VOBA-1610 file (N, C-alpha, C; in pm, whole numbers, padded with zeros to 5 digits, always signed):
BEGIN
Met-06184+02693-02177Met-06087+02639-02083Met-06097+02711-01948Ile-06072+02637-01842Ile-06066+02693-01707Ile-05919+02712-01671Val-05885+02828-01617Val-05750+02852-01566Val-05758+02866-01415Thr-05675+02791-01344Thr-05667+02804-01198Thr-05533+02867-01161Ile-05537+02955-01063Ile-05416+03024-01017Ile-05386+02987-00872Thr-05262+02944-00850Thr-05211+02920-00715Thr-05081+02998-00702Met-05087+03113-00638Met-04970+03199-00628Met-04870+03150-00524Asn-04915+03066-00431Asn-04827+03020-00324Asn-04846+02869-00303Pro-04814+02789-00406Pro-04835+02644-00395Pro-04740+02581-00295Ser-04756+02451-00273Ser-04674+02384-00172Ser-04665+02236-00203Leu-04565+02174-00144Leu-04562+02029-00137Leu-04635+01991-00010Asp-04752+01931-00023Asp-04834+01895+00092Asp-04803+01754+00138Thr-04772+01741+00267Thr-04747+01610+00326Thr-04849+01586+00436Ser-04919+01474+00427Ser-05022+01440+00525Ser-04977+01319+00605Tyr-04982+01333+00740Tyr-04943+01225+00829Tyr-05065+01179+00911Pro-05127+01067+00876Pro-05233+01013+00961Pro-05170+00936+01078Ser-05179+00991+01198Ser-05101+00936+01309Ser-05185+00873+01420Gly-05318+00874+01407Gly-05400+00821+01515Gly-05391+00912+01635Glu-05316+00873+01737Glu-05297+00957+01855Glu-05170+01040+01838Phe-05178+01168+01870Phe-05064+01258+01856Phe-05020+01305+01994Lys-04891+01283+02027Lys-04837+01319+02157Lys-04739+01433+02141Val-04749+01531+02232Val-04664+01649+02229Val-04533+01622+02302Asp-04424+01679+02251Asp-04293+01675+02316Asp-04238+01533+02325Thr-04265+01452+02220Thr-04208+01318+02212Thr-04210+01275+02067Val-04163+01154+02039Val-04159+01104+01902Val-04294+01044+01864Asn-04345+01083+01748Asn-04466+01024+01693Asn-04428+00956+01561Arg-04458+00828+01549Arg-04424+00755+01428Arg-04546+00739+01338Cys-04520+00749+01209Cys-04628+00738+01111Cys-04584+00640+01002His-04668+00544+00973His-04632+00441+00875His-04668+00481+00732Ile-04754+00582+00718Ile-04796+00627+00585Ile-04780+00778+00578Ala-04714+00826+00475Ala-04704+00970+00450Ala-04745+00995+00305Arg-04842+01082+00287Arg-04891+01111+00152Arg-04839+01248+00108Lys-04769+01251-00004Lys-04712+01375-00056Lys-04781+01409-00188Thr-04835+01529-00197Thr-04907+01570-00317Thr-04873+01714-00353Ala-04896+01747-00479Ala-04886+01886-00523Ala-04997+01963-00455Gly-04960+02056-00369Gly-05058+02121-00285Gly-05075+02269-00311Gly-05165+02325-00236Gly-05208+02462-00258Gly-05353+02456-00305Lys-05431+02553-00262Lys-05575+02547-00284Lys-05610+02538-00434Gly-05540+02615-00515Gly-05571+02613-00658Gly-05539+02481-00724Leu-05434+02412-00675Leu-05401+02281-00732Leu-05501+02176-00690Asn-05556+02188-00570Asn-05665+02099-00530Asn-05787+02119-00620Val-05816+02246-00651Val-05926+02277-00743Val-05899+02213-00880Ser-05777+02228-00928Ser-05739+02172-01058Ser-05757+02021-01062Arg-05716+01956-00954Arg-05722+01810-00949Arg-05866+01760-00961Val-05958+01825-00891Val-06098+01783-00897Val-06159+01816-01033Leu-06128+01932-01088Leu-06177+01967-01222Leu-06129+01865-01324His-06005+01820-01310His-05951+01718-01401His-06029+01588-01389Gln-06066+01552-01265Gln-06145+01431-01245Gln-06283+01442-01309Leu-06334+01566-01319Leu-06463+01588-01383Leu-06451+01593-01535Asp-06329+01580-01586Asp-06300+01589-01730Asp-06325+01729-01785Asp-06317+01830-01700Asp-06326+01968-01746Asp-06188+02014-01794Pro-06183+02092-01901Pro-06053+02139-01951Pro-05993+02243-01858Val-05881+02211-01795Val-05823+02301-01695Val-05672+02309-01714Thr-05619+02429-01695Thr-05475+02451-01692Thr-05440+02522-01562Ala-05346+02465-01488Ala-05303+02523-01361Ala-05184+02614-01384Thr-05187+02731-01321Thr-05074+02822-01330Thr-05047+02884-01194Gly-04940+02960-01186Gly-04897+03021-01061Gly-04746+03034-01062Leu-04684+03021-00944Leu-04540+03039-00930Leu-04477+02915-00866Leu-04369+02866-00926Leu-04298+02751-00872Leu-04148+02775-00878Gly-04075+02721-00777Gly-03931+02735-00776Gly-03862+02621-00705Gly-03738+02593-00743Gly-03655+02496-00674Gly-03695+02351-00695Ala-03635+02263-00613Ala-03659+02119-00624Ala-03804+02083-00593Leu-03863+02152-00495Leu-04002+02122-00462Leu-04095+02164-00576Gly-04060+02273-00643Gly-04138+02314-00760Gly-04133+02209-00869Glu-04015+02149-00890Glu-04001+02044-00990Glu-04080+01919-00950Phe-04080+01887-00820Phe-04159+01773-00772Phe-04307+01794-00803Ile-04355+01916-00779Ile-04496+01946-00805Ile-04530+01930-00953Lys-04441+01976-01040Lys-04465+01960-01184Lys-04474+01813-01222Lys-04382+01732-01168Lys-04383+01589-01198Lys-04510+01522-01145Asn-04553+01565-01027Asn-04674+01510-00967Asn-04796+01542-01053Leu-04805+01664-01100Leu-04918+01703-01186Leu-04913+01631-01320Ala-04793+01622-01378Ala-04778+01554-01506Ala-04818+01408-01497Ala-04786+01344-01384Ala-04819+01203-01366Ala-04969+01179-01362Thr-05044+01281-01321Thr-05190+01267-01315Thr-05259+01325-01439Gly-05179+01377-01533Gly-05235+01426-01658Gly-05293+01565-01652Ile-05258+01642-01549Ile-05311+01778-01535Ile-05222+01875-01611Ser-05282+01955-01697Ser-05209+02055-01775Ser-05165+02169-01683Phe-05042+02218-01704Phe-04993+02330-01621Phe-04904+02421-01703Ala-04894+02545-01658Ala-04808+02645-01722Ala-04763+02744-01615Phe-04669+02703-01531Phe-04624+02785-01418Phe-04513+02880-01460Ser-04506+02992-01392Ser-04394+03084-01407Ser-04287+03049-01304Lys-04161+03058-01345Lys-04050+03017-01259Lys-04005+03131-01168Ile-03975+03097-01043Ile-03920+03194-00948Ile-03788+03140-00894Ala-03708+03230-00835Ala-03574+03192-00789Ala-03578+03112-00659Glu-03667+03149-00567Glu-03669+03084-00435Glu-03748+02953-00438Glu-03728+02874-00333Glu-03788+02741-00322Glu-03937+02749-00286Thr-04017+02668-00354Thr-04157+02652-00318Thr-04166+02593-00177Arg-04273+02622-00107Arg-04285+02588+00035Arg-04333+02444+00060Asn-04313+02400+00185Asn-04370+02276+00239Asn-04489+02310+00327Cys-04589+02222+00327Cys-04699+02232+00424Cys-04727+02092+00477Val-04750+02083+00608Val-04769+01954+00673Val-04903+01952+00745Ala-04977+01841+00728Ala-05102+01821+00801Ala-05090+01692+00881Ile-05114+01702+01012Ile-05111+01586+01100Ile-05255+01553+01138Leu-05300+01435+01098Leu-05437+01391+01125Leu-05435+01303+01249His-05500+01350+01356His-05490+01278+01483His-05614+01297+01567Asp-05654+01193+01637Asp-05763+01201+01735Asp-05889+01265+01676Gly-05915+01239+01548Gly-06030+01300+01482Gly-06014+01448+01453Lys-05892+01498+01467Lys-05864+01640+01445Lys-05755+01655+01339Gln-05726+01779+01307Gln-05625+01809+01206Gln-05539+01926+01253Thr-05408+01903+01263Thr-05314+02009+01299Thr-05225+02037+01178Glu-05217+02163+01139Glu-05142+02199+01019Glu-05021+02286+01053Ile-04913+02264+00981Ile-04794+02348+00989Ile-04769+02400+00849Leu-04786+02530+00830Leu-04779+02590+00698Leu-04663+02688+00690Glu-04569+02662+00601Glu-04463+02758+00575Glu-04522+02879+00502Ser-04465+02996+00526Ser-04519+03116+00462Ser-04486+03121+00314Gly-04376+03056+00275Gly-04344+03048+00133Gly-04234+03142+00089Pro-04200+03137-00040Pro-04088+03215-00092Pro-04119+03363-00106Ile-04013+03442-00110Ile-04026+03583-00145Ile-04017+03595-00297Val-04113+03664-00355Val-04121+03677-00500Val-04087+03821-00538Ser-04001+03837-00634Ser-03958+03971-00676Ser-04063+04036-00765Glu-04051+04166-00778Glu-04142+04240-00866Glu-04126+04194-01010Ala-04004+04167-01051Ala-03979+04120-01188Ala-04048+03986-01213Glu-04049+03899-01111Glu-04114+03768-01126Glu-04266+03783-01135Leu-04322+03878-01062Leu-04465+03905-01072Leu-04501+03961-01209Val-04416+04045-01263Val-04439+04101-01397Val-04435+03989-01501Ala-04340+03897-01488Ala-04328+03786-01582Ala-04452+03697-01574Phe-04501+03674-01452Phe-04623+03594-01437Phe-04741+03663-01505His-04748+03794-01490His-04854+03873-01554His-04857+03848-01704Gln-04740+03849-01764Gln-04730+03830-01908Gln-04771+03688-01947Asp-04727+03590-01869Asp-04765+03451-01896Asp-04916+03431-01882Leu-04974+03492-01778Leu-05117+03478-01756Leu-05197+03543-01869Asp-05151+03655-01917Asp-05221+03723-02026Asp-05235+03631-02147Thr-05133+03552-02173Thr-05138+03456-02283Thr-05241+03347-02256Leu-05243+03295-02133Leu-05338+03190-02097Leu-05482+03238-02106Leu-05505+03362-02064Leu-05642+03414-02059Leu-05704+03433-02198Arg-05622+03428-02302Arg-05676+03440-02436Arg-05767+03322-02470Glu-05746+03209-02402Glu-05827+03090-02427Glu-05918+03054-02310Ala-05917+03135-02206Ala-05993+03101-02085Ala-06136+03154-02091Thr-06227+03080-02027Thr-06365+03126-02012Thr-06403+03145-01865Val-06326+03085-01774Val-06344+03104-01629Val-06206+03106-01565Leu-06188+03195-01467Leu-06062+03203-01392Leu-06091+03175-01246Ser-06016+03083-01188Ser-06028+03049-01046Ser-05899+03087-00975Ile-05910+03175-00874Ile-05794+03220-00797Ile-05811+03171-00653Ser-05712+03099-00603Ser-05727+03040-00470Ser-05602+03059-00385Gly-05626+03081-00256Gly-05519+03076-00159Gly-05450+03208-00131Ser-05338+03194-00060Ser-05264+03311-00011Ser-05167+03362-00116Leu-05116+03481-00091Leu-05013+03540-00176Leu-04874+03511-00119Pro-04772+03512-00203Pro-04636+03494-00152Pro-04596+03612-00064Lys-04491+03588+00015Lys-04438+03696+00098Lys-04397+03815+00013Asp-04424+03933+00065Asp-04385+04060+00003Asp-04466+04096-00122Ala-04559+04010-00164Ala-04648+04049-00274Ala-04748+04150-00219Pro-04787+04250-00297Pro-04885+04348-00248Pro-05015+04279-00209Thr-05075+04324-00098Thr-05199+04260-00052Thr-05313+04276-00153Asp-05303+04376-00239Asp-05406+04396-00339Asp-05365+04340-00476Tyr-05269+04248-00477Tyr-05220+04195-00605Tyr-05330+04129-00687Tyr-05422+04059-00619Tyr-05530+03992-00692Tyr-05616+04092-00770Asn-05617+04217-00727Asn-05694+04319-00799Asn-05642+04335-00942Gln-05512+04321-00959Gln-05455+04330-01094Gln-05508+04218-01183Leu-05523+04099-01124Leu-05575+03985-01199Leu-05724+04003-01229Leu-05796+04066-01135Leu-05937+04097-01159Leu-05951+04195-01276Asp-05861+04292-01283Asp-05865+04388-01394Asp-05837+04320-01527Met-05738+04231-01528Met-05705+04158-01651Met-05824+04076-01699Ser-05892+04010-01605Ser-06007+03926-01640Ser-06125+04009-01686Lys-06147+04121-01619Lys-06257+04209-01657Lys-06241+04258-01800Ala-06118+04290-01838Ala-06091+04340-01973Ala-06123+04235-02079Lys-06123+04107-02039Lys-06151+03998-02132Lys-06287+03934-02105Asn-06367+03996-02016Asn-06501+03946-01981Asn-06498+03802-01929Ile-06400+03773-01845Ile-06386+03639-01786Ile-06430+03644-01641Pro-06531+03566-01601Pro-06572+03566-01460Pro-06464+03505-01371Val-06449+03563-01252Val-06346+03518-01158Val-06411+03461-01032Val-06371+03340-00998Val-06407+03280-00870Val-06286+03297-00778Leu-06305+03372-00670Leu-06194+03405-00580Leu-06215+03340-00444Asp-06120+03256-00403Asp-06125+03191-00273Asp-05998+03225-00196Thr-06003+03334-00124Thr-05891+03376-00041Thr-05948+03436+00087Ser-05864+03495+00169Ser-05912+03549+00296Ser-05824+03666+00338Gly-05861+03728+00449Gly-05779+03835+00506Gly-05771+03959+00419Ala-05653+04020+00420Ala-05636+04149+00353Ala-05656+04140+00202Ser-05617+04028+00141Ser-05631+04016-00005Ser-05778+04003-00045Leu-05859+03937+00038Leu-06002+03929+00010Leu-06068+04065+00029Leu-06032+04134+00136Leu-06088+04267+00160Leu-06054+04361+00045Ala-05931+04358-00002Ala-05891+04444-00113Ala-05973+04412-00238Ala-06000+04285-00260Ala-06073+04243-00381Ala-06219+04288-00377Val-06284+04277-00260Val-06425+04315-00254Val-06441+04467-00252Gln-06334+04538-00214Gln-06337+04685-00219Gln-06304+04739-00357His-06254+04653-00444His-06206+04694-00575His-06323+04723-00670Ala-06300+04812-00765Ala-06405+04846-00862Ala-06447+04725-00943Asn-06349+04643-00984Asn-06379+04520-01057Asn-06381+04403-00959Gln-06495+04380-00898Gln-06508+04275-00797Gln-06512+04137-00863Pro-06478+04033-00788Pro-06492+03897-00843Pro-06637+03862-00867Tyr-06660+03764-00954Tyr-06796+03717-00980Tyr-06849+03637-00863Leu-06761+03558-00799Leu-06803+03471-00689Leu-06694+03465-00584Ile-06733+03474-00457Ile-06641+03449-00346Ile-06701+03342-00255Lys-06614+03274-00178Lys-06661+03164-00091Lys-06602+03179+00049Pro-06645+03281+00124Pro-06596+03295+00261Pro-06677+03207+00357Asn-06633+03196+00481Asn-06719+03141+00585Asn-06778+03258+00664Ala-06863+03228+00760Ala-06931+03335+00835Ala-06832+03421+00912Glu-06727+03359+00965Glu-06625+03435+01038Glu-06555+03534+00946Glu-06527+03492+00824Glu-06459+03579+00729Glu-06550+03693+00683Val-06680+03665+00670Val-06775+03772+00638Val-06775+03877+00748Ala-06779+03830+00873Ala-06776+03923+00986Ala-06649+04007+00986Ser-06536+03943+00954Ser-06409+04015+00950Ser-06410+04122+00840Leu-06466+04090+00725Leu-06474+04187+00616Leu-06552+04311+00657Leu-06658+04288+00736Leu-06746+04397+00775Leu-06705+04463+00905Gly-06602+04408+00971Gly-06554+04467+01095Gly-06650+04451+01210Ile-06723+04338+01214Ile-06816+04312+01324Ile-06768+04189+01401Pro-06809+04176+01529Pro-06754+04069+01613Pro-06781+03928+01560Glu-06906+03896+01529Glu-06940+03763+01482Glu-07078+03762+01418Ile-07105+03657+01342Ile-07237+03637+01283Ile-07286+03502+01331Thr-07393+03502+01411Thr-07440+03380+01474Thr-07560+03320+01403Tyr-07650+03403+01353Tyr-07775+03354+01296Tyr-07783+03383+01146Leu-07858+03299+01074Leu-07871+03316+00930Leu-07937+03450+00896Thr-08025+03496+00983Thr-08088+03627+00957Thr-07983+03739+00957Asp-07887+03729+01049Asp-07778+03827+01053Asp-07688+03813+00931Leu-07666+03688+00888Leu-07583+03665+00770Leu-07648+03724+00645Lys-07777+03707+00633Lys-07849+03763+00519Lys-07835+03914+00514Ile-07850+03978+00628Ile-07835+04124+00635Ile-07692+04165+00599Ser-07594+04088+00648Ser-07453+04119+00622Ser-07420+04113+00473Leu-07478+04017+00404Leu-07449+04000+00261Leu-07514+04109+00176Gln-07604+04186+00237Gln-07665+04298+00167Gln-07596+04431+00198Ser-07484+04423+00270Ser-07410+04543+00306Ser-07354+04609+00179Glu-07322+04736+00191Glu-07270+04811+00076Glu-07145+04746+00019Leu-07063+04688+00104Leu-06938+04626+00061Leu-06961+04502-00026Leu-07066+04425+00004Leu-07082+04293-00057Leu-07200+04283-00155Arg-07291+04376-00153Arg-07417+04359-00225Arg-07401+04350-00376Asp-07294+04406-00433Asp-07278+04407-00578Asp-07202+04286-00631Ile-07151+04200-00543Ile-07086+04076-00588Ile-07197+03980-00630Pro-07195+03932-00754Pro-07308+03852-00805Pro-07341+03729-00721Val-07238+03652-00682Val-07264+03528-00606Val-07168+03521-00487Ile-07224+03499-00369Ile-07145+03475-00248Ile-07192+03345-00186Val-07102+03248-00176Val-07134+03119-00116Val-07064+03113+00020Val-07142+03119+00126Val-07087+03119+00262Val-07088+02976+00315Ser-06971+02922+00337Ser-06959+02786+00387Ser-07004+02778+00533Leu-07088+02679+00562Leu-07136+02655+00699Leu-07090+02519+00751Gly-06986+02464+00691Gly-06936+02334+00734Gly-07038+02223+00714Ser-07062+02146+00819Ser-07156+02033+00809Ser-07300+02079+00794Asp-07326+02209+00811Asp-07461+02263+00792Asp-07483+02312+00648Gly-07389+02287+00559Gly-07409+02322+00419Gly-07357+02459+00384Ala-07445+02543+00331Ala-07402+02676+00287Ala-07521+02771+00282Phe-07489+02900+00291Phe-07588+03006+00271Phe-07538+03089+00154Val-07628+03119+00060Val-07586+03176-00068Val-07664+03302-00102Lys-07591+03404-00145Lys-07652+03522-00207Lys-07623+03516-00356Ala-07728+03523-00436Ala-07713+03527-00581Ala-07792+03648-00631Asp-07721+03755-00664Asp-07784+03883-00698Asp-07872+03927-00581Asp-08003+03934-00600Asp-08089+03980-00490Asp-08169+03866-00427Lys-08128+03741-00451Lys-08195+03625-00392Lys-08101+03552-00297Phe-08162+03477-00203Phe-08085+03406-00102Phe-08131+03260-00095Tyr-08035+03171-00066Tyr-08065+03029-00063Tyr-07992+02962+00054Lys-08058+02863+00112Lys-07994+02777+00212Lys-07973+02640+00148Val-07850+02591+00155Val-07818+02460+00100Val-07796+02363+00215Asp-07875+02258+00221Asp-07865+02158+00328Asp-07804+02030+00273Ile-07711+01972+00350Ile-07643+01850+00309Ile-07662+01741+00414Pro-07651+01614+00373Pro-07667+01505+00471Pro-07543+01490+00559Lys-07559+01424+00670Lys-07446+01394+00757Lys-07368+01277+00698Ile-07235+01288+00698Ile-07151+01184+00640Ile-07030+01157+00728Glu-06962+01045+00701Glu-06839+01011+00770Glu-06725+01096+00714Val-06644+01153+00802Val-06531+01236+00760Val-06401+01161+00783Lys-06327+01138+00673Lys-06196+01074+00683Lys-06083+01176+00678Asn-06094+01272+00586Asn-05988+01371+00568Asn-06049+01501+00517Pro-06063+01600+00604Pro-06129+01725+00562Pro-06042+01816+00477Val-05911+01785+00465Val-05820+01872+00391Val-05862+01879+00244Gly-05883+01999+00195Gly-05917+02017+00054Gly-06065+02012+00022Ser-06151+01994+00123Ser-06294+01984+00094Ser-06349+02117+00041Gly-06301+02229+00097Gly-06344+02359+00047Gly-06298+02383-00096Asp-06179+02332-00129Asp-06128+02346-00265Asp-06209+02262-00363Ser-06252+02145-00318Ser-06338+02061-00402Ser-06472+02129-00427Thr-06522+02198-00324Thr-06644+02276-00340Thr-06625+02386-00444Val-06513+02456-00436Val-06482+02560-00535Val-06477+02500-00675Ala-06418+02382-00689Ala-06412+02317-00820Ala-06553+02297-00877Gly-06647+02258-00791Gly-06784+02241-00836Gly-06847+02371-00882Leu-06819+02479-00809Leu-06871+02610-00847Leu-06813+02654-00981Val-06683+02637-00996Val-06615+02677-01120Val-06667+02594-01237Ser-06680+02464-01216Ser-06730+02376-01321Ser-06871+02415-01364Gly-06955+02447-01266Gly-07092+02487-01297Gly-07098+02615-01379Ile-07012+02710-01345Ile-07006+02836-01420Ile-06954+02809-01561Tyr-06852+02725-01572Tyr-06796+02693-01703Tyr-06902+02630-01795His-06983+02541-01739His-07085+02471-01818His-07217+02549-01827Lys-07219+02669-01767Lys-07339+02754-01770Lys-07461+02682-01712Gln-07438+02609-01603Gln-07547+02540-01536Gln-07631+02638-01454Pro-07758+02606-01430Pro-07838+02688-01339Pro-07776+02690-01200Leu-07797+02800-01129Leu-07735+02818-00997Leu-07762+02701-00903Thr-07887+02659-00891Thr-07919+02551-00796Thr-07848+02422-00833Asp-07829+02398-00962Asp-07759+02275-01005Asp-07613+02279-00966Tyr-07548+02394-00989Tyr-07404+02393-00958Tyr-07377+02410-00809Leu-07475+02462-00734Leu-07459+02461-00589Leu-07461+02317-00536Lys-07551+02236-00590Lys-07556+02095-00551Lys-07428+02024-00592Lys-07382+02050-00713Lys-07256+01989-00759Lys-07142+02024-00665Ala-07132+02150-00625Ala-07025+02195-00538Ala-07030+02126-00402Met-07149+02116-00345Met-07164+02052-00215Met-07128+01904-00223Val-07171+01837-00330Val-07140+01695-00347Val-06990+01673-00353Leu-06919+01753-00430Leu-06775+01735-00444Leu-06702+01761-00312Gly-06748+01859-00235Gly-06691+01881-00103Gly-06711+01762-00011Met-06830+01703-00017Met-06860+01585+00064Met-06778+01464+00021Leu-06766+01445-00110Leu-06690+01331-00160Leu-06543+01340-00120Asn-06491+01463-00116Asn-06350+01482-00080Asn-06322+01438+00064Val-06411+01470+00156Val-06383+01438+00297Val-06387+01288+00324Gln-06440+01211+00229Gln-06445+01067+00247Gln-06325+00995+00187Glu-06231+01074+00133Glu-06111+01016+00072Glu-05987+01051+00155Ala-05892+00960+00156Ala-05767+00985+00229Ala-05678+01084+00155Thr-05690+01088+00021Thr-05605+01175-00061Thr-05668+01312-00077Thr-05591+01416-00049Thr-05640+01553-00061Thr-05673+01588-00206Gly-05785+01655-00226Gly-05822+01696-00360Gly-05860+01581-00450His-05919+01477-00393His-05959+01360-00470His-06104+01327-00436Val-06181+01288-00538Val-06321+01251-00516Val-06350+01120-00586Asn-06438+01041-00526Asn-06486+00916-00586Asn-06624+00943-00644Leu-06629+00960-00774Leu-06753+01002-00839Leu-06859+00892-00842Ala-06824+00772-00797Ala-06923+00663-00795Ala-07040+00696-00702Asn-07015+00778-00600Asn-07121+00813-00505Asn-07186+00948-00536Tyr-07151+01006-00650Tyr-07198+01141-00683Tyr-07350+01151-00684Asp-07417+01065-00759Asp-07562+01075-00775Asp-07636+01052-00642Thr-07584+00961-00561Thr-07648+00932-00432Thr-07651+01056-00344Phe-07539+01125-00334Phe-07533+01246-00253Phe-07612+01361-00317Tyr-07604+01371-00448Tyr-07671+01481-00519Tyr-07821+01482-00487Arg-07880+01363-00484Arg-08025+01353-00459Arg-08061+01394-00316Gln-07965+01393-00225Gln-07993+01423-00085Gln-07976+01570-00049Ile-07924+01648-00142Ile-07898+01789-00114Ile-08020+01873-00150Lys-08055+01964-00061Lys-08172+02049-00082Lys-08129+02196-00088Val-08177+02266-00190Val-08153+02409-00204Val-08286+02481-00189Thr-08299+02563-00085Thr-08426+02630-00054Thr-08407+02781-00059Glu-08493+02849-00132Glu-08485+02994-00135Glu-08531+03052-00001Val-08459+03150+00048Val-08488+03216+00174Val-08545+03354+00144Lys-08666+03376+00184Lys-08732+03505+00157Lys-08696+03608+00263
//
């Protein structure tokens, strides 16, 4: 079984508005509300792949109940820990070919609630073979909180795919029990290493061999429409993808993570699950619904993706 963790989920509302005007009324005829948060997007795509997945994390209040009902309606298994404060709202405005997001920081979670989640997760991990951790931490949670989850997984020999950023990602890569796979972009790699920017793939390759990152088994660096650059142990790969029409980019990175997690769960060869991950990310951007893919086009895109080893 795959377990996905979303510590700071949200009710995601997407407004496709065409043209967006500042300091006036903007009307939208369609509003899409979904159970949101990076880990729930991962869960949704894994469910579409028919992979066994259980979503967990923290939920509270009326919005938390809405998220549970939304997941139940789509048949996704979940086992959330309850918190006292209300789960957050997040809004995405799609306009002029761009995306503007308004993200609430989320509820404050008590130490007792984190301890209770720990206990619930320990039960889930007894049946897990892969753990996927995505997104930000709640307010007032320790920035190194994910390290505790890495320790729990290490004790059970469960590989962890970690998709986060900022202080929590830095704490995780500095930790003795590092994640099995991380998926930063080039800007985030530069931030981890404390350097201004990474412009060329040659610089990126050198950066991924730094003392901080070299022992992480797999690092998939997202390059947007240019695909990805990957470190796998002591080898490097460039993944090239075709140009496609973009309808809704929200959740495309999470769909990519779902492909990586699925590939690890099925013990697929690296090049195969890199292609799977890229395809799912591409399929997501062609759908209006966040965290949704149309698998009818899977094979067509899969054949167009090239994975080349970089010496």
